[in-house]
Residue, then its C-alpha position, 0 to 999 in steps of 0.5 A: m843870880r841871872n842878870p836882866f839880859s840873861r833873863c830876857v834871852l831865856f824868856a825869848v827862847a821859851l816864847l819861841l819854843l812855845l810858839a813853835i809847839t803851838w804852830k806844829s800842833d795847829r798844823i797837825e790839827d789842820v791836816a787832820t781836819d782837812k781830810d774830814v771836810a765835806p767835799v763840794s762840787s761845782h759839777i754841771m749836770d749833763c745828760s746828753v747822749n754822746s755816741t762815742y761814749m756809747s760805743e765805749l760802753k758797748t765795747k767795755y761791757e759787751l752790750g748789743d748794738t741797741f741798748q737802753y741808757l739812763r744817766r741819773y743824778v743823785r744829790i747827797n744831803r748830809e744831815p745829823i740823822a741815824r743811818k736807816s736800812i732803807t730810806k723812802l724818797g718822794q721822787q720817781f727814779l724814772p719819770s719818763a723812759f730810758t733812751t734807746v741807743d742804736l749804734q747802727h742807726p745813730s739818731n739826733y743824740g745830744t739834746e737830752k735833758c736831765i731829770e731833777p736830781l734825786q735828793v737823798p738824806v744821809t748821815q754825817s758819817p766820817y770819810p775813809a780818808t780819816g780812818n786810823l788803824s794805828d792800833f792794828m797789825f794785820g797778817v796775811s799768808t797767800t801766794f804770789k800767783r794770787f797776789s799778782s793775778e788780775k782776778t784775785s789780786p787784793v791790792n785795790e781792796w787793801t788800798y781802800w782799807l789800809t790807806d787814806g785813799k791819797g797814797n798815805s798809810n792810815g796807820g795799819k800795818l800789814i805783814l804779808l807772807l808769800l808762799d815760795a816767792t823769789e826775792d824778785q817777787i818779794l821785792h815786786a810785791k813790796t814795791i807795788l804796795h808801798h807805791a799804793g801807800i800801804d805800810v807793809d813788810v813782805y816775807h817768805s812762807d815755806s810751802s813744806m809747812e802744813m797749810a794749817v801750821r802756816y796759818l798758825t805761824l802768822i801769830p808769832t810772826l805778828y807778835n815778834h815783829p818790832e812794831r808790835q810794841s805800838k799795837k793793841w790788836l793783832v789780826s789774822c785774815d785772808d787775802d780776800t778779807f775786806f773792811p768797808s768801814v775803818h771807822t766802824l771797825t775801830k769804834k767797835f774795838e773801843a768796847f774791848d780792853p786790849d790789856e785782857m787776853l781776848y780772842i775776837g771774831t765770828l762763826s760761819e753764817d752756815i750752821n753746817n760749817v760750825d757743826r763740821h769744823g767747830s765753834q771758833a773764829f772763822g779766819g776770813a771774817g778776821v780773827f782779832l787777838s789782843v797782844p797778851l793772848a798773842a804772847q801766850i800763843t807764841k809761848d805755846y806755839e811749838t806744842c800747838k803744832t805737833d803732828e798730833k795737834i795737826h791730826e786733831s785739826n782735821s775736820g774731814w776737809g784737811p787740817q784747818g788753821d782756824i781749828l789749830l788756833r782755837k785748840c792752841i787757845y782753848e787748851n792752854t787758857d781759859v779764853r773763849l771766843s768773843i763774837l763781834r756782830g758785823l764780821y762776815q765769813l760769807d760762806l755763800y754760793g750763787d747770787p749774793s745780791g740778797f746779802y748786799e741789797a739788805g741795807i746792812k753795814p758790814i764790818s768785814l766781807h770775805h769770799f768775794k773773789g769767786g772760784g766757787w764762792h760768790s763774786a762781788l766788787p767791794w772795792q768798787y762799792t765803797k768808792i761812794a764813801h769818799i764823798c758821801g761818808e762810810d755809812c752810804t755804802l750799801q745804804r738803800f733808797q726807795t723811790s716812789d716808782n718801785y726802784i731801790i738803789s743799794a748804793g754802790f751795788s745795784v739799782v733794782h726795779y720791782p715792776q709789780g711793786v715792793n709788796f714784800n717785807i723789805a726788812q728781811m734778806e732775800r735768799t738769792f744765795a745758797a749754802a753748801p754743800q748741804d743746803k737745808g733751807w735754814n742753815l743761815d737763819y741764825v745769823f741772817d734771820p729767816q730769809r724771804p723767798s728769792l724773786l729771781k726768775t719770777g718777773r717781779k724783779i730786774s736789776w742793774d748791777l754795779q760794774e765800775a765806779t769812779v771818783n772824779e776830779d770834781n768830787t762827784v762819783s760816777q757809777v755804771y750799773v749794767r743789766k744783760a737781756n740774757d741774764w738768767r735771773w731776769v725772766d718771768r715764771n715762763g722763762e721769758p726775758m723781762s727785757q729784750l735789750d741790754g741796759i746801762i744806768e749811770l748814777v752820778w752822785i753830787p756832794 
């Protein structure tokens, strides 16, 4: 039997342990909660035109000596509402006129007054900082040249969707295979990504292996990784695959059972590409495999990459990794593709604005680095999410004077009015190589005619966004006078001057 002193000691120890556990739990909860606190700002509006700053804008965006400028403030009002494709505001975007900046003949700049901020209602959607991809492991195969080139490097995009934006991993694991990279290049890539806060392992990839086989090899590489034990989903994607909303992605996967054998993805938006390559998950949009299915693919790997199978995966455009993976699954299991709406392969050419201005909330984006495909800047578009919430990215706001802000992408003026079906996507882009006019209808629905070169639309496109220390976000939208899109039906430019619109969003 214990004496009273021993019982007191044991009680004290137990109490201390309980307090320690409680304190630790509180601290963990506090840290998680801090990230989801809505940011506030003490920003004081200032719309004065600074000649030095105007000169910097002229140089940076290659503007003429004389250009139009407007700084417009937007006040974010987070409310318990659903996200709308478009929200109509009772305010004007441009109550007066643009300031004409003439750097050759500076006038009395510095006394400009701010217009009353636009008041925009938005959902109380979560912020990127609280995203949690701990259930996911991603595999990407690319070249060191693409990784390190300023034009094609994926580091900024990966930093957005694989970290909390503050230099810490969000739990997602990245396995990067670099083709024929030296040891120094492997170390360089690993150092850059670790510095950004990305949890990554970098390995060599063998160029002697057929490209389609290298793609298939990602699956056993992911499955055999020691951290796979703690993951539910193994994801194969491209170096230009982008996930704008981590919370939406993880929420969608709550509907799937990771203990089942599942093959999840989407088809190309272009029906011609489905006809050409087959009905399978197109890898740029993201291919999601449950661990049990990845185990089966790993088991069948050797028989799935024979010369015969490689030959069968050739659609006429060379052996295709997507086809090789689909054949490996379909010929060895009863598993078939589960479509996840909101993933986008984006096999588009030309001006992509009709897609990005449609008010949609994509789960994934792809093919935005140019090189024959469209060019876009999703890492810049999503900066607004850090103070507004993930639902704000690409959300549309229509003012009473026929301007539409597609948050993070463009500010568009319709001088003849918004006299068309705004719920339909504008077909500014094209399918290729055979554009039949209806290739994309089964995903995008029939699109309304393009307003490019009609005189009915003129747009300022986002070039850069900055999350400021005072919790505001500044966005610079640029329009060029010689842009081939902004002319009337006679080919006459809609404006003789370049233009800048700077939006400053205040939480």
